[in-house]
N, CA, C and O atoms as a Tinker XYZ file with bonds, in Angstrom:
   524  protein
     1  N     30.803000   18.248000    5.202000    73     2
     2  CA    30.516000   16.849000    4.993000    64     1     3
     3  C     29.003000   16.631000    5.101000    63     2     4     5
     4  O     28.364000   17.097000    6.045000    81     3
     5  N     28.448000   15.925000    4.130000    73     3     6
     6  CA    27.009000   15.656000    4.078000    64     5     7
     7  C     26.637000   14.592000    5.101000    63     6     8     9
     8  O     27.292000   13.554000    5.192000    81     7
     9  N     25.585000   14.851000    5.869000    73     7    10
    10  CA    25.130000   13.884000    6.871000    64     9    11
    11  C     24.186000   12.872000    6.222000    63    10    12    13
    12  O     23.320000   13.237000    5.426000    81    11
    13  N     24.361000   11.614000    6.568000    73    11    14
    14  CA    23.527000   10.536000    6.038000    64    13    15
    15  C     22.148000   10.554000    6.693000    63    14    16    17
    16  O     22.015000   10.882000    7.872000    81    15
    17  N     21.130000   10.200000    5.920000    73    15    18
    18  CA    19.763000   10.100000    6.438000    64    17    19
    19  C     19.516000    8.760000    7.107000    63    18    20    21
    20  O     18.429000    8.524000    7.634000    81    19
    21  N     20.489000    7.895000    7.093000    73    19    22
    22  CA    20.323000    6.569000    7.691000    64    21    23
    23  C     21.057000    5.528000    6.885000    63    22    24    25
    24  O     21.857000    5.849000    6.007000    81    23
    25  N     20.780000    4.287000    7.189000    73    23    26
    26  CA    21.395000    3.172000    6.484000    64    25    27
    27  C     20.963000    3.207000    5.025000    63    26    28    29
    28  O     19.775000    3.083000    4.728000    81    27
    29  N     21.895000    3.373000    4.129000    73    27    30
    30  CA    21.560000    3.501000    2.711000    64    29    31
    31  C     20.864000    2.258000    2.157000    63    30    32    33
    32  O     20.014000    2.360000    1.271000    81    31
    33  N     21.223000    1.098000    2.675000    73    31    34
    34  CA    20.638000   -0.149000    2.202000    64    33    35
    35  C     20.054000   -0.913000    3.387000    63    34    36    37
    36  O     20.664000   -1.869000    3.867000    81    35
    37  N     18.874000   -0.500000    3.863000    73    35    38
    38  CA    18.301000   -1.163000    5.043000    64    37    39
    39  C     17.824000   -2.577000    4.719000    63    38    40    41
    40  O     17.440000   -2.881000    3.590000    81    39
    41  N     17.859000   -3.426000    5.737000    73    39    42
    42  CA    17.324000   -4.785000    5.606000    64    41    43
    43  C     15.817000   -4.672000    5.377000    63    42    44    45
    44  O     15.123000   -3.985000    6.127000    81    43
    45  N     15.322000   -5.332000    4.367000    73    43    46
    46  CA    13.902000   -5.243000    4.020000    64    45    47
    47  C     13.134000   -6.510000    4.403000    63    46    48    49
    48  O     12.032000   -6.739000    3.904000    81    47
    49  N     13.706000   -7.333000    5.283000    73    47    50
    50  CA    13.035000   -8.556000    5.705000    64    49    51
    51  C     11.710000   -8.258000    6.383000    63    50    52    53
    52  O     10.694000   -8.875000    6.063000    81    51
    53  N     11.712000   -7.329000    7.306000    73    51    54
    54  CA    10.503000   -6.937000    8.034000    64    53    55
    55  C     10.274000   -5.442000    7.849000    63    54    56    57
    56  O     10.506000   -4.651000    8.764000    81    55
    57  N      9.820000   -5.066000    6.669000    73    55    58
    58  CA     9.615000   -3.647000    6.365000    64    57    59
    59  C      8.489000   -3.065000    7.206000    63    58    60    61
    60  O      8.617000   -1.976000    7.766000    81    59
    61  N      7.398000   -3.791000    7.287000    73    59    62
    62  CA     6.197000   -3.271000    7.932000    64    61    63
    63  C      6.126000   -3.738000    9.385000    63    62    64    65
    64  O      6.243000   -4.931000    9.668000    81    63
    65  N      5.936000   -2.797000   10.293000    73    63    66
    66  CA     5.932000   -3.023000   11.726000    64    65    67
    67  C      4.744000   -3.894000   12.140000    63    66    68    69
    68  O      3.598000   -3.585000   11.813000    81    67
    69  N      5.025000   -4.986000   12.864000    73    67    70
    70  CA     3.964000   -5.921000   13.235000    64    69    71
    71  C      2.948000   -5.295000   14.197000    63    70    72    73
    72  O      1.757000   -5.589000   14.090000    81    71
    73  N      3.379000   -4.449000   15.125000    73    71    74
    74  CA     2.429000   -3.799000   16.046000    64    73    75
    75  C      1.509000   -2.844000   15.297000    63    74    76    77
    76  O      0.312000   -2.786000   15.581000    81    75
    77  N      2.049000   -2.104000   14.354000    73    75    78
    78  CA     1.215000   -1.192000   13.561000    64    77    79
    79  C      0.245000   -1.978000   12.691000    63    78    80    81
    80  O     -0.909000   -1.586000   12.519000    81    79
    81  N      0.721000   -3.079000   12.151000    73    79    82
    82  CA    -0.141000   -3.932000   11.323000    64    81    83
    83  C     -1.301000   -4.486000   12.154000    63    82    84    85
    84  O     -2.445000   -4.483000   11.700000    81    83
    85  N     -1.009000   -4.958000   13.362000    73    83    86
    86  CA    -2.067000   -5.479000   14.238000    64    85    87
    87  C     -3.048000   -4.382000   14.632000    63    86    88    89
    88  O     -4.250000   -4.630000   14.722000    81    87
    89  N     -2.549000   -3.174000   14.867000    73    87    90
    90  CA    -3.421000   -2.036000   15.161000    64    89    91
    91  C     -4.389000   -1.801000   14.004000    63    90    92    93
    92  O     -5.590000   -1.641000   14.218000    81    91
    93  N     -3.868000   -1.779000   12.788000    73    91    94
    94  CA    -4.706000   -1.541000   11.609000    64    93    95
    95  C     -5.728000   -2.663000   11.422000    63    94    96    97
    96  O     -6.895000   -2.398000   11.132000    81    95
    97  N     -5.299000   -3.898000   11.586000    73    95    98
    98  CA    -6.220000   -5.028000   11.426000    64    97    99
    99  C     -7.326000   -4.993000   12.477000    63    98   100   101
   100  O     -8.490000   -5.234000   12.157000    81    99
   101  N     -6.978000   -4.698000   13.718000    73    99   102
   102  CA    -7.980000   -4.606000   14.780000    64   101   103
   103  C     -8.966000   -3.477000   14.548000    63   102   104   105
   104  O    -10.167000   -3.637000   14.763000    81   103
   105  N     -8.456000   -2.336000   14.111000    73   103   106
   106  CA    -9.333000   -1.199000   13.835000    64   105   107
   107  C    -10.282000   -1.517000   12.678000    63   106   108   109
   108  O    -11.472000   -1.208000   12.746000    81   107
   109  N     -9.762000   -2.127000   11.629000    73   107   110
   110  CA   -10.613000   -2.503000   10.498000    64   109   111
   111  C    -11.719000   -3.449000   10.954000    63   110   112   113
   112  O    -12.870000   -3.314000   10.539000    81   111
   113  N    -11.369000   -4.393000   11.798000    73   111   114
   114  CA   -12.366000   -5.335000   12.308000    64   113   115
   115  C    -13.426000   -4.604000   13.125000    63   114   116   117
   116  O    -14.618000   -4.878000   12.984000    81   115
   117  N    -12.997000   -3.671000   13.982000    73   115   118
   118  CA   -13.974000   -2.929000   14.795000    64   117   119
   119  C    -14.855000   -2.024000   13.933000    63   118   120   121
   120  O    -15.987000   -1.717000   14.305000    81   119
   121  N    -14.328000   -1.599000   12.782000    73   119   122
   122  CA   -15.105000   -0.771000   11.859000    64   121   123
   123  C    -15.929000   -1.635000   10.899000    63   122   124   125
   124  O    -16.686000   -1.121000   10.076000    81   123
   125  N    -15.768000   -2.947000   11.019000    73   123   126
   126  CA   -16.507000   -3.924000   10.217000    64   125   127
   127  C    -16.264000   -3.794000    8.720000    63   126   128   129
   128  O    -17.194000   -3.824000    7.914000    81   127
   129  N    -14.983000   -3.647000    8.369000    73   127   130
   130  CA   -14.658000   -3.762000    6.947000    64   129   131
   131  C    -13.478000   -4.708000    6.799000    63   130   132   133
   132  O    -12.666000   -4.867000    7.711000    81   131
   133  N    -13.403000   -5.329000    5.632000    73   131   134
   134  CA   -12.421000   -6.363000    5.378000    64   133   135
   135  C    -11.137000   -5.749000    4.835000    63   134   136   137
   136  O    -11.071000   -5.336000    3.678000    81   135
   137  N    -10.130000   -5.698000    5.678000    73   135   138
   138  CA    -8.823000   -5.190000    5.278000    64   137   139
   139  C     -8.018000   -6.353000    4.724000    63   138   140   141
   140  O     -7.756000   -7.322000    5.437000    81   139
   141  N     -7.631000   -6.268000    3.482000    73   139   142
   142  CA    -6.881000   -7.349000    2.837000    64   141   143
   143  C     -5.392000   -7.208000    3.128000    63   142   144   145
   144  O     -4.884000   -6.095000    3.272000    81   143
   145  N     -4.707000   -8.318000    3.212000    73   143   146
   146  CA    -3.252000   -8.333000    3.325000    64   145   147
   147  C     -2.703000   -9.053000    2.112000    63   146   148   149
   148  O     -3.325000   -9.979000    1.590000    81   147
   149  N     -1.537000   -8.622000    1.669000    73   147   150
   150  CA    -0.942000   -9.287000    0.530000    64   149   151
   151  C      0.400000   -8.685000    0.170000    63   150   152   153
   152  O      0.962000   -7.879000    0.911000    81   151
   153  N      0.896000   -9.092000   -0.975000    73   151   154
   154  CA     2.183000   -8.627000   -1.483000    64   153   155
   155  C      1.923000   -7.544000   -2.522000    63   154   156   157
   156  O      1.224000   -7.752000   -3.513000    81   155
   157  N      2.516000   -6.371000   -2.255000    73   155   158
   158  CA     2.362000   -5.206000   -3.133000    64   157   159
   159  C      3.659000   -5.049000   -3.922000    63   158   160   161
   160  O      4.732000   -4.906000   -3.335000    81   159
   161  N      3.562000   -5.075000   -5.221000    73   159   162
   162  CA     4.716000   -4.930000   -6.089000    64   161   163
   163  C      4.694000   -3.534000   -6.688000    63   162   164   165
   164  O      3.668000   -3.096000   -7.209000    81   163
   165  N      5.816000   -2.835000   -6.619000    73   163   166
   166  CA     5.886000   -1.478000   -7.157000    64   165   167
   167  C      6.509000   -1.469000   -8.549000    63   166   168   169
   168  O      7.464000   -2.193000   -8.830000    81   167
   169  N      5.948000   -0.638000   -9.399000    73   167   170
   170  CA     6.521000   -0.370000  -10.713000    64   169   171
   171  C      6.802000    1.128000  -10.783000    63   170   172   173
   172  O      6.327000    1.897000   -9.947000    81   171
   173  N      7.565000    1.529000  -11.774000    73   171   174
   174  CA     7.921000    2.945000  -11.863000    64   173   175
   175  C      6.804000    3.798000  -12.437000    63   174   176   177
   176  O      6.692000    4.972000  -12.082000    81   175
   177  N      5.972000    3.244000  -13.314000    73   175   178
   178  CA     4.880000    4.015000  -13.896000    64   177   179
   179  C      5.396000    5.282000  -14.575000    63   178   180   181
   180  O      6.587000    5.333000  -14.881000    81   179
   181  N      4.616000    6.262000  -14.820000    73   179   182
   182  CA     3.174000    6.238000  -14.556000    64   181   183
   183  C      2.414000    5.643000  -15.736000    63   182   184   185
   184  O      2.335000    6.233000  -16.813000    81   183
   185  N      1.869000    4.478000  -15.505000    73   183   186
   186  CA     1.040000    3.824000  -16.519000    64   185   187
   187  C      0.320000    2.651000  -15.878000    63   186   188   189
   188  O      0.721000    2.150000  -14.828000    81   187
   189  N     -0.752000    2.222000  -16.534000    73   187   190
   190  CA    -1.367000    0.963000  -16.136000    64   189   191
   191  C     -0.481000   -0.152000  -16.678000    63   190   192   193
   192  O      0.142000   -0.001000  -17.729000    81   191
   193  N     -0.427000   -1.254000  -15.970000    73   191   194
   194  CA     0.382000   -2.378000  -16.404000    64   193   195
   195  C     -0.324000   -3.108000  -17.552000    63   194   196   197
   196  O     -1.540000   -3.004000  -17.713000    81   195
   197  N      0.442000   -3.830000  -18.326000    73   195   198
   198  CA    -0.142000   -4.633000  -19.400000    64   197   199
   199  C     -0.624000   -5.962000  -18.819000    63   198   200   201
   200  O     -0.174000   -6.368000  -17.747000    81   199
   201  N     -1.538000   -6.644000  -19.521000    73   199   202
   202  CA    -1.945000   -7.975000  -19.053000    64   201   203
   203  C     -0.756000   -8.934000  -18.886000    63   202   204   205
   204  O     -0.743000   -9.737000  -17.953000    81   203
   205  N      0.233000   -8.858000  -19.774000    73   203   206
   206  CA     1.412000   -9.726000  -19.655000    64   205   207
   207  C      2.199000   -9.407000  -18.384000    63   206   208   209
   208  O      2.670000  -10.317000  -17.702000    81   207
   209  N      2.342000   -8.129000  -18.067000    73   207   210
   210  CA     3.040000   -7.754000  -16.838000    64   209   211
   211  C      2.282000   -8.260000  -15.612000    63   210   212   213
   212  O      2.889000   -8.757000  -14.663000    81   211
   213  N      0.957000   -8.134000  -15.634000    73   211   214
   214  CA     0.153000   -8.602000  -14.507000    64   213   215
   215  C      0.342000  -10.101000  -14.310000    63   214   216   217
   216  O      0.485000  -10.558000  -13.176000    81   215
   217  N      0.346000  -10.874000  -15.398000    73   215   218
   218  CA     0.571000  -12.322000  -15.287000    64   217   219
   219  C      1.958000  -12.611000  -14.715000    63   218   220   221
   220  O      2.111000  -13.488000  -13.865000    81   219
   221  N      2.964000  -11.877000  -15.180000    73   219   222
   222  CA     4.333000  -12.074000  -14.689000    64   221   223
   223  C      4.426000  -11.728000  -13.205000    63   222   224   225
   224  O      5.029000  -12.471000  -12.430000    81   223
   225  N      3.835000  -10.608000  -12.811000    73   223   226
   226  CA     3.884000  -10.186000  -11.409000    64   225   227
   227  C      3.146000  -11.188000  -10.516000    63   226   228   229
   228  O      3.591000  -11.477000   -9.405000    81   227
   229  N      2.027000  -11.711000  -11.001000    73   227   230
   230  CA     1.282000  -12.716000  -10.237000    64   229   231
   231  C      2.130000  -13.970000  -10.051000    63   230   232   233
   232  O      2.101000  -14.585000   -8.985000    81   231
   233  N      2.881000  -14.349000  -11.076000    73   231   234
   234  CA     3.731000  -15.537000  -10.959000    64   233   235
   235  C      4.860000  -15.321000   -9.954000    63   234   236   237
   236  O      5.421000  -16.281000   -9.425000    81   235
   237  N      5.190000  -14.058000   -9.695000    73   235   238
   238  CA     6.203000  -13.723000   -8.681000    64   237   239
   239  C      5.602000  -13.615000   -7.280000    63   238   240   241
   240  O      6.326000  -13.439000   -6.301000    81   239
   241  N      4.265000  -13.724000   -7.190000    73   239   242
   242  CA     3.611000  -13.678000   -5.884000    64   241   243
   243  C      2.926000  -12.364000   -5.560000    63   242   244   245
   244  O      2.436000  -12.188000   -4.445000    81   243
   245  N      2.880000  -11.443000   -6.499000    73   243   246
   246  CA     2.243000  -10.150000   -6.247000    64   245   247
   247  C      0.724000  -10.299000   -6.205000    63   246   248   249
   248  O      0.122000  -10.978000   -7.036000    81   247
   249  N      0.123000   -9.643000   -5.210000    73   247   250
   250  CA    -1.333000   -9.581000   -5.100000    64   249   251
   251  C     -1.869000   -8.260000   -5.615000    63   250   252   253
   252  O     -3.020000   -8.171000   -6.045000    81   251
   253  N     -1.026000   -7.229000   -5.570000    73   251   254
   254  CA    -1.410000   -5.888000   -6.019000    64   253   255
   255  C     -0.182000   -5.227000   -6.620000    63   254   256   257
   256  O      0.952000   -5.525000   -6.245000    81   255
   257  N     -0.432000   -4.324000   -7.561000    73   255   258
   258  CA     0.648000   -3.625000   -8.255000    64   257   259
   259  C      0.331000   -2.140000   -8.261000    63   258   260   261
   260  O     -0.813000   -1.740000   -8.472000    81   259
   261  N      1.342000   -1.335000   -8.029000    73   259   262
   262  CA     1.141000    0.107000   -8.068000    64   261   263
   263  C      2.453000    0.850000   -8.169000    63   262   264   265
   264  O      3.525000    0.256000   -8.282000    81   263
   265  N      2.340000    2.172000   -8.126000    73   263   266
   266  CA     3.522000    3.022000   -8.296000    64   265   267
   267  C      3.996000    3.649000   -6.996000    63   266   268   269
   268  O      5.023000    4.326000   -6.973000    81   267
   269  N      3.270000    3.433000   -5.929000    73   267   270
   270  CA     3.655000    4.077000   -4.676000    64   269   271
   271  C      3.772000    3.042000   -3.577000    63   270   272   273
   272  O      3.845000    1.848000   -3.866000    81   271
   273  N      3.790000    3.457000   -2.357000    73   271   274
   274  CA     3.871000    2.640000   -1.149000    64   273   275
   275  C      5.256000    2.029000   -0.965000    63   274   276   277
   276  O      5.889000    2.282000    0.061000    81   275
   277  N      5.744000    1.252000   -1.895000    73   275   278
   278  CA     7.034000    0.586000   -1.729000    64   277   279
   279  C      8.194000    1.585000   -1.675000    63   278   280   281
   280  O      9.001000    1.505000   -0.749000    81   279
   281  N      8.315000    2.516000   -2.615000    73   279   282
   282  CA     9.430000    3.468000   -2.502000    64   281   283
   283  C      9.391000    4.271000   -1.196000    63   282   284   285
   284  O     10.431000    4.533000   -0.593000    81   283
   285  N      8.195000    4.656000   -0.770000    73   283   286
   286  CA     8.064000    5.404000    0.477000    64   285   287
   287  C      8.453000    4.542000    1.671000    63   286   288   289
   288  O      9.086000    5.028000    2.608000    81   287
   289  N      8.081000    3.272000    1.644000    73   287   290
   290  CA     8.423000    2.357000    2.736000    64   289   291
   291  C      9.936000    2.156000    2.811000    63   290   292   293
   292  O     10.494000    2.092000    3.906000    81   291
   293  N     10.588000    2.059000    1.691000    73   291   294
   294  CA    12.043000    1.884000    1.669000    64   293   295
   295  C     12.731000    3.094000    2.300000    63   294   296   297
   296  O     13.633000    2.937000    3.123000    81   295
   297  N     12.311000    4.285000    1.920000    73   295   298
   298  CA    12.916000    5.502000    2.478000    64   297   299
   299  C     12.633000    5.610000    3.974000    63   298   300   301
   300  O     13.511000    5.991000    4.747000    81   299
   301  N     11.420000    5.278000    4.378000    73   299   302
   302  CA    11.088000    5.330000    5.806000    64   301   303
   303  C     11.969000    4.371000    6.598000    63   302   304   305
   304  O     12.459000    4.727000    7.670000    81   303
   305  N     12.174000    3.177000    6.090000    73   303   306
   306  CA    13.055000    2.213000    6.760000    64   305   307
   307  C     14.484000    2.727000    6.775000    63   306   308   309
   308  O     15.199000    2.563000    7.764000    81   307
   309  N     14.899000    3.345000    5.685000    73   307   310
   310  CA    16.242000    3.919000    5.618000    64   309   311
   311  C     16.433000    4.954000    6.728000    63   310   312   313
   312  O     17.526000    5.084000    7.279000    81   311
   313  N     15.376000    5.684000    7.052000    73   311   314
   314  CA    15.427000    6.706000    8.101000    64   313   315
   315  C     15.201000    6.121000    9.491000    63   314   316   317
   316  O     15.213000    6.858000   10.478000    81   315
   317  N     14.997000    4.814000    9.583000    73   315   318
   318  CA    14.816000    4.168000   10.872000    64   317   319
   319  C     13.418000    4.294000   11.437000    63   318   320   321
   320  O     13.219000    4.096000   12.635000    81   319
   321  N     12.448000    4.618000   10.604000    73   319   322
   322  CA    11.072000    4.774000   11.059000    64   321   323
   323  C     10.336000    3.439000   11.095000    63   322   324   325
   324  O     10.669000    2.512000   10.357000    81   323
   325  N      9.341000    3.355000   11.956000    73   323   326
   326  CA     8.413000    2.228000   11.942000    64   325   327
   327  C      7.453000    2.473000   10.779000    63   326   328   329
   328  O      7.028000    3.605000   10.548000    81   327
   329  N      7.115000    1.422000   10.058000    73   327   330
   330  CA     6.338000    1.588000    8.829000    64   329   331
   331  C      5.072000    0.747000    8.865000    63   330   332   333
   332  O      5.086000   -0.416000    9.269000    81   331
   333  N      3.980000    1.363000    8.432000    73   331   334
   334  CA     2.727000    0.667000    8.169000    64   333   335
   335  C      2.349000    1.007000    6.738000    63   334   336   337
   336  O      2.181000    2.180000    6.405000    81   335
   337  N      2.218000    0.018000    5.905000    73   335   338
   338  CA     1.852000    0.252000    4.508000    64   337   339
   339  C      0.371000    0.009000    4.298000    63   338   340   341
   340  O     -0.137000   -1.083000    4.553000    81   339
   341  N     -0.315000    1.039000    3.831000    73   339   342
   342  CA    -1.739000    0.920000    3.528000    64   341   343
   343  C     -1.966000    1.509000    2.141000    63   342   344   345
   344  O     -1.542000    2.628000    1.853000    81   343
   345  N     -2.624000    0.760000    1.306000    73   343   346
   346  CA    -2.946000    1.234000   -0.036000    64   345   347
   347  C     -4.407000    0.986000   -0.333000    63   346   348   349
   348  O     -4.967000   -0.043000    0.047000    81   347
   349  N     -5.009000    1.921000   -1.003000    73   347   350
   350  CA    -6.368000    1.744000   -1.499000    64   349   351
   351  C     -6.250000    1.294000   -2.954000    63   350   352   353
   352  O     -5.818000    2.063000   -3.813000    81   351
   353  N     -6.627000    0.077000   -3.222000    73   351   354
   354  CA    -6.557000   -0.442000   -4.588000    64   353   355
   355  C     -7.765000    0.095000   -5.335000    63   354   356   357
   356  O     -8.907000   -0.236000   -5.016000    81   355
   357  N     -7.501000    0.918000   -6.323000    73   355   358
   358  CA    -8.587000    1.670000   -6.965000    64   357   359
   359  C     -9.036000    1.122000   -8.317000    63   358   360   361
   360  O    -10.010000    1.619000   -8.882000    81   359
   361  N     -8.358000    0.125000   -8.839000    73   359   362
   362  CA    -8.801000   -0.427000  -10.124000    64   361   363
   363  C     -8.317000   -1.857000  -10.271000    63   362   364   365
   364  O     -7.295000   -2.252000   -9.709000    81   363
   365  N     -9.074000   -2.617000  -11.038000    73   363   366
   366  CA    -8.660000   -3.978000  -11.374000    64   365   367
   367  C     -7.492000   -3.899000  -12.350000    63   366   368   369
   368  O     -7.359000   -2.923000  -13.089000    81   367
   369  N     -6.662000   -4.908000  -12.351000    73   367   370
   370  CA    -5.505000   -4.928000  -13.230000    64   369   371
   371  C     -5.924000   -5.135000  -14.684000    63   370   372   373
   372  O     -6.988000   -5.684000  -14.970000    81   371
   373  N     -5.075000   -4.690000  -15.580000    73   371   374
   374  CA    -5.312000   -4.879000  -17.012000    64   373   375
   375  C     -5.509000   -6.356000  -17.301000    63   374   376   377
   376  O     -4.737000   -7.197000  -16.842000    81   375
   377  N     -6.536000   -6.661000  -18.054000    73   375   378
   378  CA    -6.830000   -8.047000  -18.383000    64   377   379
   379  C     -7.762000   -8.711000  -17.386000    63   378   380   381
   380  O     -8.287000   -9.790000  -17.660000    81   379
   381  N     -7.978000   -8.084000  -16.227000    73   379   382
   382  CA    -8.882000   -8.633000  -15.227000    64   381   383
   383  C    -10.210000   -7.896000  -15.195000    63   382   384   385
   384  O    -11.224000   -8.444000  -14.762000    81   383
   385  N    -10.200000   -6.664000  -15.649000    73   383   386
   386  CA   -11.424000   -5.858000  -15.663000    64   385   387
   387  C    -12.269000   -6.230000  -16.882000    63   386   388   389
   388  O    -11.761000   -6.752000  -17.874000    81   387
   389  N    -13.555000   -5.951000  -16.783000    73   387   390
   390  CA   -14.470000   -6.235000  -17.889000    64   389   391
   391  C    -14.503000   -5.090000  -18.902000    63   390   392   393
   392  O    -15.202000   -5.160000  -19.913000    81   391
   393  N    -13.744000   -4.044000  -18.616000    73   391   394
   394  CA   -13.731000   -2.880000  -19.498000    64   393   395
   395  C    -12.316000   -2.313000  -19.589000    63   394   396   397
   396  O    -11.421000   -2.722000  -18.850000    81   395
   397  N    -12.132000   -1.376000  -20.497000    73   395   398
   398  CA   -10.840000   -0.710000  -20.661000    64   397   399
   399  C    -10.578000    0.150000  -19.435000    63   398   400   401
   400  O    -11.469000    0.862000  -18.972000    81   399
   401  N     -9.366000    0.089000  -18.910000    73   399   402
   402  CA    -9.010000    0.875000  -17.729000    64   401   403
   403  C     -8.906000    2.361000  -18.067000    63   402   404   405
   404  O     -8.490000    2.744000  -19.161000    81   403
   405  N     -9.294000    3.178000  -17.100000    73   403   406
   406  CA    -9.150000    4.626000  -17.266000    64   405   407
   407  C     -8.856000    5.257000  -15.919000    63   406   408   409
   408  O     -9.149000    4.686000  -14.869000    81   407
   409  N     -8.276000    6.436000  -15.967000    73   407   410
   410  CA    -8.014000    7.153000  -14.723000    64   409   411
   411  C     -9.326000    7.535000  -14.042000    63   410   412   413
   412  O     -9.362000    7.714000  -12.824000    81   411
   413  N    -10.385000    7.660000  -14.805000    73   411   414
   414  CA   -11.692000    7.962000  -14.221000    64   413   415
   415  C    -12.122000    6.849000  -13.259000    63   414   416   417
   416  O    -12.729000    7.131000  -12.225000    81   415
   417  N    -11.815000    5.591000  -13.586000    73   415   418
   418  CA   -12.103000    4.474000  -12.666000    64   417   419
   419  C    -11.431000    4.712000  -11.315000    63   418   420   421
   420  O    -12.041000    4.525000  -10.262000    81   419
   421  N    -10.176000    5.124000  -11.363000    73   419   422
   422  CA    -9.407000    5.382000  -10.148000    64   421   423
   423  C    -10.075000    6.489000   -9.335000    63   422   424   425
   424  O    -10.243000    6.358000   -8.123000    81   423
   425  N    -10.455000    7.577000  -10.000000    73   423   426
   426  CA   -11.078000    8.709000   -9.308000    64   425   427
   427  C    -12.422000    8.332000   -8.693000    63   426   428   429
   428  O    -12.727000    8.751000   -7.577000    81   427
   429  N    -13.223000    7.552000   -9.401000    73   427   430
   430  CA   -14.535000    7.145000   -8.895000    64   429   431
   431  C    -14.384000    6.262000   -7.659000    63   430   432   433
   432  O    -15.069000    6.466000   -6.657000    81   431
   433  N    -13.497000    5.296000   -7.732000    73   431   434
   434  CA   -13.289000    4.406000   -6.582000    64   433   435
   435  C    -12.737000    5.182000   -5.393000    63   434   436   437
   436  O    -13.195000    4.997000   -4.266000    81   435
   437  N    -11.761000    6.047000   -5.635000    73   435   438
   438  CA   -11.179000    6.834000   -4.542000    64   437   439
   439  C    -12.240000    7.705000   -3.872000    63   438   440   441
   440  O    -12.262000    7.809000   -2.645000    81   439
   441  N    -13.106000    8.324000   -4.647000    73   439   442
   442  CA   -14.166000    9.167000   -4.078000    64   441   443
   443  C    -15.155000    8.324000   -3.264000    63   442   444   445
   444  O    -15.643000    8.764000   -2.223000    81   443
   445  N    -15.444000    7.118000   -3.742000    73   443   446
   446  CA   -16.400000    6.242000   -3.052000    64   445   447
   447  C    -15.881000    5.790000   -1.690000    63   446   448   449
   448  O    -16.647000    5.730000   -0.728000    81   447
   449  N    -14.593000    5.474000   -1.598000    73   447   450
   450  CA   -14.048000    4.939000   -0.351000    64   449   451
   451  C    -13.461000    6.011000    0.568000    63   450   452   453
   452  O    -13.093000    5.718000    1.705000    81   451
   453  N    -13.373000    7.239000    0.086000    73   451   454
   454  CA   -12.718000    8.309000    0.852000    64   453   455
   455  C    -13.239000    8.460000    2.281000    63   454   456   457
   456  O    -12.418000    8.530000    3.196000    81   455
   457  N    -14.543000    8.514000    2.533000    73   455   458
   458  CA   -14.993000    8.698000    3.928000    64   457   459
   459  C    -14.528000    7.574000    4.863000    63   458   460   461
   460  O    -14.037000    7.847000    5.959000    81   459
   461  N    -14.679000    6.329000    4.442000    73   459   462
   462  CA   -14.246000    5.200000    5.264000    64   461   463
   463  C    -12.730000    5.205000    5.429000    63   462   464   465
   464  O    -12.225000    4.987000    6.530000    81   463
   465  N    -12.010000    5.450000    4.354000    73   463   466
   466  CA   -10.551000    5.460000    4.387000    64   465   467
   467  C    -10.045000    6.554000    5.334000    63   466   468   469
   468  O     -9.111000    6.331000    6.103000    81   467
   469  N    -10.663000    7.730000    5.274000    73   467   470
   470  CA   -10.279000    8.827000    6.174000    64   469   471
   471  C    -10.522000    8.459000    7.633000    63   470   472   473
   472  O     -9.665000    8.702000    8.483000    81   471
   473  N    -11.681000    7.877000    7.930000    73   471   474
   474  CA   -11.967000    7.459000    9.318000    64   473   475
   475  C    -10.963000    6.409000    9.786000    63   474   476   477
   476  O    -10.505000    6.437000   10.929000    81   475
   477  N    -10.633000    5.498000    8.901000    73   475   478
   478  CA    -9.681000    4.439000    9.211000    64   477   479
   479  C     -8.306000    5.028000    9.528000    63   478   480   481
   480  O     -7.706000    4.684000   10.546000    81   479
   481  N     -7.808000    5.906000    8.670000    73   479   482
   482  CA    -6.497000    6.509000    8.895000    64   481   483
   483  C     -6.477000    7.357000   10.162000    63   482   484   485
   484  O     -5.508000    7.311000   10.920000    81   483
   485  N     -7.526000    8.125000   10.397000    73   483   486
   486  CA    -7.601000    8.927000   11.622000    64   485   487
   487  C     -7.608000    8.030000   12.855000    63   486   488   489
   488  O     -7.004000    8.368000   13.873000    81   487
   489  N     -8.283000    6.900000   12.770000    73   487   490
   490  CA    -8.299000    5.947000   13.880000    64   489   491
   491  C     -6.925000    5.375000   14.158000    63   490   492   493
   492  O     -6.534000    5.221000   15.315000    81   491
   493  N     -6.197000    5.062000   13.116000    73   491   494
   494  CA    -4.835000    4.545000   13.292000    64   493   495
   495  C     -3.962000    5.610000   13.947000    63   494   496   497
   496  O     -3.267000    5.340000   14.926000    81   495
   497  N     -4.005000    6.810000   13.402000    73   495   498
   498  CA    -3.176000    7.896000   13.934000    64   497   499
   499  C     -3.484000    8.171000   15.398000    63   498   500   501
   500  O     -2.571000    8.365000   16.201000    81   499
   501  N     -4.753000    8.188000   15.745000    73   499   502
   502  CA    -5.110000    8.497000   17.129000    64   501   503
   503  C     -4.751000    7.374000   18.092000    63   502   504   505
   504  O     -4.665000    7.609000   19.297000    81   503
   505  N     -4.540000    6.157000   17.590000    73   503   506
   506  CA    -4.190000    5.036000   18.460000    64   505   507
   507  C     -2.699000    4.697000   18.467000    63   506   508   509
   508  O     -2.268000    3.861000   19.261000    81   507
   509  N     -1.921000    5.314000   17.618000    73   507   510
   510  CA    -0.481000    5.007000   17.556000    64   509   511
   511  C      0.202000    5.330000   18.871000    63   510   512   513
   512  O      1.108000    4.610000   19.292000    81   511
   513  N     -0.214000    6.389000   19.517000    73   511   514
   514  CA     0.467000    6.786000   20.757000    64   513   515
   515  C      0.283000    5.743000   21.863000    63   514   516   517
   516  O      1.006000    5.777000   22.859000    81   515
   517  N     -0.668000    4.821000   21.710000    73   515   518
   518  CA    -0.878000    3.783000   22.705000    64   517   519
   519  C      0.072000    2.595000   22.547000    63   518   520   521
   520  O      0.083000    1.688000   23.380000    81   519
   521  N      0.857000    2.604000   21.492000    73   519   522
   522  CA     1.785000    1.475000   21.262000    64   521   523
   523  C      3.094000    1.683000   21.997000    63   522   524
   524  O      3.987000    0.839000   21.919000    81   523
């Protein structure tokens, strides 16, 4: 008999742990960078969204759109884990940028923020045991 990994359909009302969220916000403040909060909408990808999709997602309340974070958060909740969702938004949405989107934009932004992002994640990890 196959063992279940957890509740197949977990309640998604409070996906992200409030203590972990406060830890991340406090660390960002101490590091003097502005950590944004918002609604992240996941799509299946892999592709950039169209301007029409971005308008539709915005009308649903989405602040950011991507292909990751949400599926991982769902599985983590299914396994009964505490979840903190952090995403590095690497490009403006289609129709919002002043130029045609490319994967090179994503790579350039990721390389630019990598040192700060790494310090931030290491800080979170090293402080989790204090919760």
